[in-house]
C-alpha positions as CSV (number, residue, x, y, z in Angstrom):
1,M,0.0,0.0,0.0
2,Q,1.4,3.4,-1.1
3,L,1.0,5.9,1.8
4,D,2.8,8.8,0.0
5,L,4.1,10.3,3.2
6,A,7.6,11.0,2.0
7,D,8.7,14.6,2.7
8,K,5.5,15.3,4.6
9,V,6.1,17.4,7.7
10,V,4.7,15.8,10.9
11,L,4.4,16.9,14.5
12,V,3.8,14.1,16.9
13,S,3.2,15.4,20.4
14,G,4.3,13.2,23.3
15,S,6.7,11.3,21.0
16,S,9.8,10.6,23.2
17,R,8.5,7.2,24.3
18,G,5.7,4.7,24.1
19,I,2.9,5.1,21.5
20,G,4.1,8.5,20.4
21,K,7.6,7.3,19.7
22,A,6.3,4.4,17.7
23,I,4.2,6.8,15.6
24,A,7.1,9.1,15.0
25,A,9.4,6.2,14.0
26,A,6.7,4.9,11.6
27,F,6.5,8.3,9.9
28,V,10.3,8.5,9.6
29,R,10.4,5.1,8.0
30,E,8.0,6.3,5.4
31,G,10.3,9.2,4.6
32,A,8.4,11.9,6.4
33,R,10.1,14.7,8.3
34,V,9.1,14.5,12.0
35,M,9.3,16.8,15.0
36,V,9.8,14.8,18.2
37,S,8.3,16.4,21.3
38,G,8.1,15.8,25.0
39,R,8.7,17.4,28.3
40,N,11.9,15.6,29.2
41,A,14.8,17.1,27.2
42,D,17.1,14.1,27.6
43,S,14.4,11.7,26.4
44,V,13.5,13.9,23.5
45,A,17.1,14.2,22.4
46,R,17.7,10.5,22.7
47,T,14.6,9.6,20.6
48,T,15.5,12.3,18.0
49,S,18.9,10.8,17.6
50,E,17.5,7.3,17.2
51,L,15.0,8.4,14.6
52,S,17.7,10.4,12.7
53,E,19.7,7.2,12.4
54,L,16.7,5.5,10.8
55,A,16.7,8.3,8.2
56,N,20.5,8.5,7.6
57,G,21.0,11.5,9.8
58,K,18.1,13.6,8.7
59,N,14.3,14.0,8.9
60,A,14.0,14.4,12.7
61,I,14.2,17.5,14.8
62,S,13.2,18.0,18.4
63,F,11.2,20.2,20.7
64,A,11.5,19.8,24.5
65,G,8.6,21.5,26.2
66,D,5.1,21.3,27.7
67,L,2.6,21.1,24.9
68,T,-0.3,21.7,27.3
69,D,1.0,25.3,27.7
70,P,-0.1,27.8,25.0
71,E,3.2,29.6,25.0
72,E,5.2,26.4,24.6
73,I,2.9,25.3,21.8
74,N,3.6,28.6,20.0
75,R,7.4,28.1,20.5
76,C,7.1,24.6,19.1
77,F,5.3,25.7,15.9
78,D,7.7,28.6,15.5
79,K,10.6,26.1,15.5
80,L,8.9,23.6,13.2
81,I,7.8,26.2,10.6
82,G,11.2,27.9,10.8
83,S,12.9,24.6,10.1
84,W,10.7,23.2,7.3
85,N,8.2,26.0,6.4
86,Q,5.2,23.7,6.3
87,L,3.1,21.4,8.3
88,D,1.2,18.4,6.8
89,V,0.1,16.2,9.7
90,V,-0.4,16.8,13.4
91,V,-0.7,13.8,15.7
92,A,-2.2,14.9,19.0
93,N,-0.9,12.3,21.4
94,I,-1.5,14.1,24.6
95,G,-2.9,13.0,27.9
96,S,-2.8,11.1,31.1
97,G,-5.0,8.5,32.8
98,R,-3.5,8.6,36.2
99,G,-5.8,10.2,38.8
100,E,-8.4,9.8,41.5
101,R,-11.1,7.2,40.9
102,G,-14.7,7.3,41.8
103,W,-17.5,9.8,41.8
104,Q,-16.1,11.6,44.8
105,A,-12.9,12.7,43.1
106,S,-11.9,16.3,43.9
107,D,-12.4,19.3,41.7
108,A,-8.6,19.5,41.4
109,A,-8.4,15.9,40.1
110,W,-11.1,16.7,37.5
111,E,-9.5,19.9,36.4
112,R,-6.1,18.2,36.0
113,L,-7.3,15.4,33.8
114,I,-9.6,17.6,31.7
115,Q,-6.7,20.0,31.2
116,A,-4.2,17.2,30.4
117,N,-6.5,15.4,27.9
118,L,-9.1,17.7,26.4
119,T,-7.9,21.3,26.8
120,S,-4.4,20.4,25.7
121,T,-5.6,18.6,22.6
122,M,-7.9,21.5,21.7
123,R,-5.0,24.0,22.1
124,L,-2.6,22.0,19.9
125,C,-5.2,21.6,17.1
126,R,-6.2,25.3,17.3
127,A,-2.5,26.3,16.8
128,A,-2.0,23.8,14.0
129,I,-5.0,24.6,11.9
130,P,-3.7,27.8,10.2
131,H,-0.6,25.9,9.1
132,L,-2.6,22.9,7.9
133,K,-4.9,25.1,5.8
134,R,-1.8,25.9,3.6
135,T,-1.1,22.3,2.9
136,R,-4.6,20.8,3.1
137,G,-3.2,18.6,5.8
138,N,-4.8,16.5,8.5
139,V,-5.0,15.8,12.2
140,V,-5.0,12.4,13.9
141,I,-6.0,12.5,17.6
142,V,-4.9,9.7,19.9
143,G,-7.9,9.0,22.2
144,S,-8.8,5.9,24.2
145,I,-11.5,3.3,24.3
146,A,-12.1,4.7,27.8
147,G,-13.8,7.5,25.9
148,L,-16.2,5.0,24.4
149,E,-17.2,2.7,27.2
150,H,-17.0,2.7,31.0
151,L,-13.9,0.7,31.8
152,G,-13.2,1.6,35.4
153,A,-10.7,4.4,34.7
154,P,-10.8,7.7,36.6
155,A,-14.1,9.4,35.8
156,A,-12.4,12.6,34.7
157,Y,-10.2,10.6,32.3
158,E,-13.2,8.8,30.7
159,V,-15.2,12.0,30.3
160,A,-12.2,13.9,28.9
161,K,-11.4,11.1,26.3
162,S,-15.1,11.0,25.3
163,A,-14.9,14.8,24.8
164,V,-11.7,14.4,22.8
165,I,-13.5,12.0,20.4
166,S,-16.3,14.6,20.1
167,L,-13.8,17.3,19.4
168,G,-12.4,15.3,16.5
169,K,-15.9,14.9,15.1
170,Y,-16.6,18.6,15.5
171,L,-13.4,19.7,13.9
172,S,-13.9,17.3,11.0
173,H,-17.1,19.1,10.1
174,E,-15.7,22.6,10.6
175,L,-12.6,22.0,8.5
176,A,-13.9,19.9,5.7
177,Q,-14.3,23.0,3.6
178,D,-10.6,23.6,3.9
179,D,-9.8,20.0,2.9
180,I,-8.5,19.2,6.3
181,R,-9.3,15.8,7.6
182,V,-9.6,15.0,11.3
183,N,-9.8,11.5,12.7
184,T,-9.3,9.8,16.0
185,V,-7.6,6.5,17.0
186,A,-8.9,4.9,20.2
187,P,-6.3,2.4,21.5
188,G,-7.1,-0.3,24.0
189,N,-4.6,-1.8,26.4
190,I,-1.2,-1.0,25.0
191,L,1.9,-2.3,26.7
192,F,5.3,-0.4,26.6
193,P,8.0,0.5,29.1
194,G,6.8,3.0,31.6
195,S,3.1,2.4,30.8
196,V,0.3,1.9,33.4
197,W,0.1,-1.7,32.3
198,E,3.8,-2.4,32.9
199,D,3.3,-1.1,36.5
200,K,0.3,-3.5,36.9
201,L,2.2,-6.4,35.5
202,Q,5.1,-5.8,37.9
203,K,2.7,-5.6,40.9
204,N,0.6,-8.6,40.1
205,R,1.3,-10.4,36.8
206,T,-1.1,-13.2,37.3
207,E,-4.1,-11.0,38.1
208,T,-3.3,-8.6,35.3
209,M,-3.0,-11.2,32.6
210,A,-6.2,-12.9,33.9
211,L,-7.9,-9.5,33.4
212,I,-6.6,-9.1,29.8
213,E,-7.5,-12.7,28.9
214,T,-11.1,-12.3,30.1
215,T,-11.8,-8.9,28.7
216,V,-9.9,-8.8,25.5
217,P,-11.1,-11.4,22.9
218,M,-7.6,-11.5,21.3
219,K,-6.3,-12.3,24.9
220,R,-3.2,-10.0,24.7
221,F,-2.0,-6.5,24.9
222,G,-1.6,-4.3,21.9
223,S,1.7,-2.8,20.9
224,P,2.6,0.9,20.1
225,E,3.5,-0.2,16.6
226,E,-0.1,-1.4,16.0
227,I,-1.4,2.0,17.0
228,A,1.2,3.6,14.8
229,S,0.0,1.6,11.8
230,A,-3.6,2.9,12.3
231,V,-2.4,6.5,12.7
232,L,-0.3,6.3,9.5
233,F,-3.2,4.9,7.5
234,L,-5.5,7.7,8.6
235,A,-2.8,10.3,7.8
236,S,-2.2,8.9,4.3
237,K,-3.8,9.4,1.0
238,Q,-5.3,5.9,1.4
239,A,-7.8,7.5,3.9
240,S,-8.6,10.4,1.7
241,F,-12.4,10.0,2.1
242,I,-12.2,9.3,5.8
243,T,-12.9,12.2,8.3
244,G,-14.6,12.4,11.6
245,A,-14.0,8.7,12.2
246,C,-12.9,7.0,15.4
247,L,-10.8,3.9,14.6
248,V,-10.8,1.5,17.5
249,V,-7.7,-0.6,18.0
250,D,-8.4,-2.7,21.0
251,G,-8.3,-6.4,20.2
252,G,-12.1,-6.6,20.3
253,Q,-12.5,-5.3,23.9
254,T,-15.2,-2.8,23.3
255,R,-18.7,-4.2,23.0
256,S,-20.8,-1.2,21.7
257,L,-21.6,-0.8,18.0
């Protein structure tokens, strides 16, 4: 399948590790030019170096900063446009699922997870859209199946991820006239170093694997690379008539239609 992503300029937020890193690496392998971003400068530099090696010393630049902060977002886009003078794809891979559980969670817990997941995604998209209008580019939002069904995650996280999926649908309608597509990928249980699932496996492997085997029909975790494949498809010309979609990648875990 020809994705035609060579020389496209891509910003992947949260791409120094895990799902975001796999997405950035997949774009680089397709010949795209990728900005790696994250809060930890050492991690960002290390990942950028690794991706540059994949592309013979080019096609990867870095930005270390907090992309939930409007000023940092502006600095990021200033560097990206200053380096490559275009933007074709934004992958909004922002968020956290760590927080207080239960209906009695504090206002501060709600505000933190809404800010980390919904508000930050909105801010990144809002800053990217003027640049995407020039290239008729597209946005892929990394959501979660927790935004589709109640899975026992913190309430604020489930609500925020549901709103993120709704944001993608809203933007797809608003931006279709500008030939900008907006889609969402909803991952299920993805295992990678430093993930919540790695923590759970270390604490109680037997119980954790029993949970996966009873709730996921494919009886396994997903990998970051499997999410990356879905993101690249939606960002490519092969998905040219797909916008406003939410592509679930969860091994069959969700039950709703």
